[in-house]
C-alpha positions as CSV (number, residue, x, y, z in Angstrom):
1,M,-1.1,-49.0,-10.9
2,Q,2.5,-48.7,-9.5
3,L,3.1,-45.7,-11.9
4,F,0.0,-44.0,-10.5
5,K,1.1,-44.5,-6.9
6,T,4.6,-43.2,-7.7
7,A,3.1,-40.1,-9.5
8,L,0.8,-39.5,-6.5
9,K,3.7,-39.7,-4.1
10,Y,5.8,-37.4,-6.2
11,A,2.9,-34.9,-6.4
12,A,2.4,-35.0,-2.6
13,F,6.2,-34.6,-2.0
14,T,6.3,-31.7,-4.4
15,L,3.3,-30.0,-2.8
16,V,4.8,-30.4,0.7
17,F,8.2,-29.1,-0.6
18,I,6.5,-26.0,-2.2
19,L,4.6,-25.2,1.0
20,L,7.7,-25.6,3.2
21,T,9.6,-23.4,0.8
22,I,6.9,-20.7,0.7
23,N,6.7,-20.8,4.5
24,T,10.4,-20.0,4.9
25,L,9.9,-16.7,3.1
26,P,9.2,-13.7,5.3
27,T,5.6,-12.7,6.0
28,T,6.6,-9.1,6.3
29,Y,7.5,-6.5,3.7
30,H,8.8,-3.0,3.4
31,I,8.2,-0.5,0.6
32,T,9.8,2.9,0.2
33,T,9.3,5.4,-2.5
34,S,9.7,9.2,-2.8
35,I,8.3,12.1,-4.8
36,P,10.7,15.0,-5.5
37,F,9.2,18.5,-5.5
38,T,10.8,21.8,-6.5
39,S,9.3,24.2,-4.0
40,H,8.1,23.9,-0.4
41,S,5.1,25.9,0.7
42,A,2.3,25.5,3.2
43,Q,-0.1,24.8,0.3
44,D,2.3,22.1,-1.1
45,S,2.4,20.5,2.4
46,A,-1.3,20.6,2.8
47,L,-1.7,18.9,-0.6
48,M,0.9,16.2,0.0
49,L,-0.5,15.3,3.4
50,S,-4.2,15.4,2.5
51,T,-6.0,12.0,2.7
52,K,-8.6,13.2,0.2
53,Q,-5.8,14.1,-2.3
54,W,-4.2,10.7,-2.0
55,V,-7.7,9.0,-2.4
56,Q,-8.2,11.1,-5.6
57,A,-4.7,10.1,-6.8
58,I,-5.5,6.4,-6.2
59,S,-8.8,6.7,-8.0
60,V,-6.9,7.2,-11.2
61,L,-6.4,3.4,-11.1
62,Q,-9.8,2.7,-12.5
63,S,-8.5,-0.2,-14.6
64,S,-7.4,-2.0,-11.4
65,D,-11.0,-2.0,-10.0
66,I,-10.1,-0.2,-6.8
67,N,-13.4,1.4,-5.6
68,L,-13.7,3.9,-2.8
69,I,-16.5,2.8,-0.5
70,S,-16.1,5.2,2.4
71,L,-14.3,8.4,3.3
72,E,-15.3,9.1,6.9
73,N,-13.7,12.0,8.7
74,S,-10.5,11.1,6.8
75,E,-8.5,14.3,7.6
76,N,-8.6,13.8,11.3
77,I,-7.1,11.2,13.6
78,G,-9.3,8.2,13.8
79,G,-10.8,9.0,10.4
80,F,-10.7,6.3,7.8
81,V,-11.0,5.4,4.2
82,A,-12.3,2.1,2.9
83,F,-11.6,0.6,-0.6
84,E,-12.8,-2.5,-2.3
85,H,-10.7,-4.3,-4.8
86,P,-11.0,-7.7,-6.6
87,Q,-9.3,-9.5,-3.7
88,G,-11.2,-7.9,-0.9
89,K,-11.3,-4.8,1.2
90,V,-8.7,-2.4,2.6
91,D,-9.4,-0.1,5.5
92,A,-7.0,2.8,6.1
93,T,-7.3,4.6,9.5
94,L,-5.4,7.8,10.2
95,I,-3.4,7.3,13.4
96,L,-0.9,10.2,13.4
97,R,-0.9,13.7,12.0
98,R,2.0,16.1,12.4
99,K,3.2,19.2,10.6
100,N,5.3,17.2,8.1
101,E,3.9,13.6,8.5
102,V,0.8,11.5,8.4
103,Q,0.5,7.8,9.3
104,F,-2.2,5.3,8.5
105,H,-2.9,1.8,9.8
106,L,-3.9,-0.4,6.9
107,R,-6.0,-3.6,7.3
108,F,-6.4,-5.9,4.3
109,N,-9.3,-8.4,4.6
110,E,-8.7,-8.7,8.4
111,E,-5.7,-11.0,7.7
112,H,-3.0,-8.5,6.8
113,Q,-1.9,-5.2,8.4
114,A,0.5,-2.5,7.5
115,R,1.6,1.0,8.6
116,L,1.8,3.6,5.9
117,Q,3.8,6.8,6.5
118,I,3.8,9.9,4.2
119,A,6.5,12.3,5.4
120,L,7.6,15.6,3.9
121,Q,11.4,16.0,3.9
122,P,12.0,19.7,3.0
123,A,15.7,19.5,3.3
124,L,15.7,16.8,0.6
125,N,12.9,18.5,-1.4
126,Q,10.9,15.2,-1.4
127,V,8.0,13.4,0.1
128,S,8.8,9.9,1.3
129,I,6.3,7.1,1.5
130,N,7.1,4.1,3.7
131,V,5.0,1.0,4.2
132,H,5.8,-1.8,6.7
133,G,3.4,-4.7,6.4
134,E,2.8,-8.1,7.9
135,V,0.6,-10.8,6.6
136,L,-1.2,-12.9,9.3
137,T,-2.5,-15.6,7.0
138,P,-1.2,-19.0,8.0
139,I,0.6,-21.3,5.5
140,I,0.7,-19.0,2.5
141,G,1.3,-15.7,4.3
142,S,4.7,-15.2,2.8
143,L,3.4,-15.7,-0.7
144,V,0.6,-13.1,0.0
145,A,3.3,-10.7,1.3
146,L,5.3,-11.0,-1.9
147,I,2.3,-10.4,-4.1
148,T,1.0,-7.5,-1.9
149,K,4.4,-5.9,-2.0
150,H,4.5,-6.0,-5.8
151,Y,0.9,-4.6,-6.3
152,L,1.1,-2.1,-3.5
153,T,4.4,-0.8,-4.9
154,Q,2.7,-0.3,-8.3
155,I,-0.3,1.4,-6.7
156,L,1.9,3.8,-4.6
157,Q,4.1,4.6,-7.6
158,T,1.1,5.5,-9.7
159,A,-0.5,7.6,-6.9
160,A,2.8,9.3,-6.3
161,N,3.2,10.2,-9.9
162,E,-0.4,11.6,-9.9
163,M,0.3,13.6,-6.8
164,K,3.5,15.0,-8.4
165,S,1.5,16.0,-11.5
166,E,-1.2,17.7,-9.3
167,L,1.5,19.6,-7.4
168,R,3.1,20.8,-10.6
169,L,-0.4,21.9,-11.9
170,Q,-1.0,23.8,-8.8
171,Q,2.4,25.5,-9.0
172,V,1.7,26.5,-12.6
173,D,-1.7,27.9,-11.7
174,S,-0.2,30.0,-8.9
């Protein structure tokens, strides 16, 4: 009986220690990636800043079970895209559109938010993608932030590679 009580105390202490350790990690994250391109034209800019093109690039991820559920007025400010994935739902609302930049507000399951920026940098011949996110989930928010950063980085890299391929195909067709 004494061994059982000791094991139970040890398990409780370990659980509290793990939760405290997880809560000391940040609940925010930052992702940056870029796509190099060789030429810069109005057609390239329109492709790289098109919500529909990015949705099409993300749809390549069929194996990850990311399903488009809505694409409402997505090219205009206030327009949104909604995706479902195994862990829930993501809403992306277009909040800024400029000549060389678009920004989206992302909301994950109403407990996590992020700002996604896609910006053309003609001087560097690249498109940069920046995501600043914050997880609002209490207790395990920092763990969710780490996991989200990992998966979102993979999704953005795959979509960026797909966009780069599409850009090259359009340049070859021209």
